Backbone bond lengths (Angstrom), bond angles and torsions (degrees), N, CA, C in turn:
res aa  C-N    CA-C-N  psi(-1)  N-CA   C-N-CA  omega(-1)  CA-C   N-CA-C  phi
1 M - - - 1.406 - - 1.599 106.07 -
2 A 1.307 112.99 128.02 1.525 118.44 -178.38 1.535 108.55 -80.57
3 S 1.370 113.66 147.93 1.366 122.10 179.54 1.539 111.24 -106.46
4 S 1.252 118.07 144.72 1.473 118.64 -179.85 1.551 110.96 -90.78
5 A 1.302 119.21 -5.73 1.521 120.88 175.84 1.612 106.00 -78.44
6 P 1.425 108.84 142.70 1.414 113.12 176.41 1.478 115.72 -63.81
7 Q 1.326 116.12 148.55 1.433 118.32 177.18 1.588 108.99 -104.45
8 H 1.246 114.31 121.12 1.404 123.07 -178.78 1.540 114.08 -86.76
9 R 1.339 119.02 151.03 1.538 116.76 175.74 1.494 108.13 -119.88
10 F 1.306 114.80 129.10 1.562 121.01 -178.52 1.515 105.89 -120.06
11 S 1.361 119.76 145.71 1.404 123.94 173.98 1.577 102.99 -125.28
12 I 1.324 115.78 125.10 1.492 124.27 179.76 1.469 106.56 -124.04
13 T 1.366 116.16 117.87 1.402 122.43 -179.21 1.574 112.89 -124.92
14 C 1.289 115.40 144.14 1.427 124.87 -179.51 1.561 109.68 -107.12
15 D 1.328 117.46 116.40 1.526 116.20 178.64 1.423 112.93 -85.51
16 D 1.313 120.06 177.26 1.504 126.76 -175.80 1.490 114.92 -60.70
17 T 1.390 118.36 -17.45 1.396 123.91 -179.46 1.558 111.49 -94.91
18 G 1.291 117.58 -3.21 1.434 119.70 179.11 1.651 110.31 92.64
19 N 1.214 121.01 6.92 1.463 123.01 -179.37 1.544 107.10 -88.86
20 W 1.318 115.62 140.63 1.481 122.95 -174.23 1.600 106.58 -107.04
21 T 1.325 115.42 135.22 1.487 118.43 179.67 1.516 104.51 -121.54
22 L 1.345 116.03 133.59 1.385 127.77 176.34 1.506 110.91 -110.29
23 E 1.389 116.47 126.89 1.439 119.16 -178.86 1.587 106.22 -135.00
24 G 1.309 113.31 155.16 1.406 120.55 178.36 1.476 119.11 92.81
25 G 1.388 118.70 -149.81 1.496 117.96 -178.36 1.602 108.19 82.94
26 P 1.301 112.16 178.69 1.434 116.53 -176.25 1.548 113.28 -70.35
27 Q 1.366 118.17 -20.37 1.467 119.89 175.05 1.454 115.21 -96.44
28 H 1.316 117.71 -7.37 1.507 126.44 175.73 1.515 107.23 54.22
29 R 1.350 117.40 45.89 1.409 122.27 175.74 1.544 113.44 -82.56
30 H 1.319 119.09 163.47 1.407 128.63 173.99 1.493 105.54 -125.04
31 R 1.315 118.75 107.95 1.460 121.46 -174.10 1.530 109.23 -132.21
32 C 1.321 114.22 149.03 1.495 122.06 178.92 1.598 113.85 -109.73
33 F 1.364 116.79 142.21 1.425 120.22 -177.37 1.582 107.69 -136.91
34 A 1.312 110.81 161.78 1.473 117.65 176.80 1.528 113.73 -82.58
35 D 1.298 116.26 -22.48 1.504 121.20 178.66 1.492 113.07 -150.09
36 L 1.304 112.06 165.31 1.439 118.80 -177.95 1.638 113.16 -67.77
37 P 1.302 120.89 -41.11 1.412 117.58 173.57 1.577 115.43 -55.22
38 A 1.311 120.73 -35.58 1.468 122.04 176.80 1.553 107.87 -70.07
39 A 1.216 118.44 -42.11 1.572 119.39 178.60 1.519 106.95 -62.96
40 L 1.276 121.04 -46.31 1.490 119.80 179.03 1.457 114.47 -64.10
41 D 1.328 117.30 -36.97 1.486 118.91 175.50 1.470 112.63 -61.15
42 C 1.367 118.06 -42.73 1.483 121.73 -178.97 1.511 108.46 -67.98
43 A 1.358 120.65 -39.84 1.485 118.59 174.96 1.483 110.41 -62.94
44 K 1.295 122.12 -40.13 1.444 121.21 -178.28 1.632 108.99 -65.53
45 H 1.206 116.77 -37.54 1.436 124.03 179.90 1.624 108.41 -67.14
46 D 1.288 109.76 -52.85 1.544 115.60 179.33 1.456 116.17 -59.04
47 G 1.255 115.41 -35.37 1.551 123.14 -178.35 1.502 111.67 -90.89
48 D 1.329 119.97 -3.61 1.505 123.76 -175.31 1.519 112.09 51.97
49 L 1.277 115.03 36.82 1.483 123.85 175.90 1.619 113.89 62.54
50 A 1.356 114.37 18.07 1.454 120.67 174.81 1.461 110.71 -68.62
51 P 1.382 115.68 159.17 1.425 114.51 -179.55 1.500 113.94 -57.80
52 A 1.365 119.85 143.84 1.401 124.24 -170.20 1.444 112.14 -147.33
53 M 1.353 117.75 149.11 1.426 124.76 165.13 1.513 110.22 -106.47
54 I 1.332 112.07 121.33 1.512 114.83 179.47 1.509 109.70 -109.86
55 E 1.274 116.03 128.06 1.433 123.88 175.40 1.643 107.28 -100.71
56 L 1.363 113.39 120.27 1.463 117.76 -176.10 1.421 107.49 -117.92
57 R 1.425 118.50 126.81 1.445 126.13 -176.91 1.529 109.19 -120.97
58 V 1.256 124.57 116.05 1.434 128.48 175.49 1.526 111.68 -141.10
59 S 1.286 111.79 119.77 1.485 120.33 172.47 1.556 111.05 48.68
60 G 1.318 118.66 49.05 1.474 119.65 178.21 1.557 110.82 89.14
61 L 1.232 119.12 -18.63 1.485 120.84 -176.82 1.553 109.37 -87.50
62 Y 1.335 116.91 131.98 1.482 122.59 174.66 1.453 110.35 -120.67
63 A 1.353 114.57 128.71 1.475 122.95 -177.17 1.570 106.29 -129.69
64 C 1.255 115.96 137.60 1.497 119.42 177.80 1.535 103.72 -119.79
65 I 1.268 116.07 120.84 1.479 122.22 -175.41 1.525 108.57 -119.44
66 H 1.415 116.41 126.67 1.435 120.18 175.36 1.516 107.81 -94.08
67 Q 1.254 123.72 134.32 1.417 130.59 169.27 1.564 112.33 -113.87
68 D 1.276 112.94 124.55 1.431 118.61 174.03 1.572 111.31 -74.64
69 Q 1.265 115.71 173.64 1.497 120.51 174.02 1.493 110.93 -46.62
70 G 1.372 120.11 133.95 1.367 122.81 -175.72 1.524 120.29 83.81
71 W 1.379 115.33 -13.95 1.430 124.66 177.24 1.603 108.21 58.19
72 P 1.278 117.72 63.01 1.478 119.66 -177.73 1.507 119.07 -74.26
73 Q 1.406 114.62 -15.13 1.475 119.64 -178.48 1.529 109.99 -89.61
74 R 1.237 116.39 134.48 1.487 123.46 173.50 1.550 108.11 -82.29
75 V 1.320 112.50 126.02 1.494 117.82 -176.18 1.500 109.76 -89.91
76 C 1.319 120.24 -32.06 1.465 125.34 -172.69 1.476 107.80 -141.95
77 A 1.318 116.01 150.98 1.491 122.78 -178.45 1.535 106.75 -76.64
78 P 1.278 117.27 156.87 1.486 119.07 173.36 1.503 110.65 -65.73
79 R 1.340 114.25 155.59 1.446 120.98 -179.72 1.551 106.96 -64.95
80 R 1.282 119.33 146.32 1.387 127.93 168.86 1.437 115.23 -55.69
81 G 1.396 118.98 132.33 1.412 117.96 179.44 1.581 114.15 87.19
82 A 1.383 112.75 -3.06 1.451 117.28 -174.77 1.521 106.35 -90.40
């Protein structure tokens, strides 16, 4: 079933120092974060939880994650001790 909501595209990359970069979305921003959950939270906010394609790149690993309206899929586990 097709959705009338726009689908955003985000790219999240972790560099060799452990910093995360978020690019894309409706505002086409380039922002840096200390961890993946912070980058994902920013993407959710920027895209107003509209359907999205998230490209995740970490140490040679590439994953492409589709989120439906509301972002129902968890992309990463909660931090230990949280």
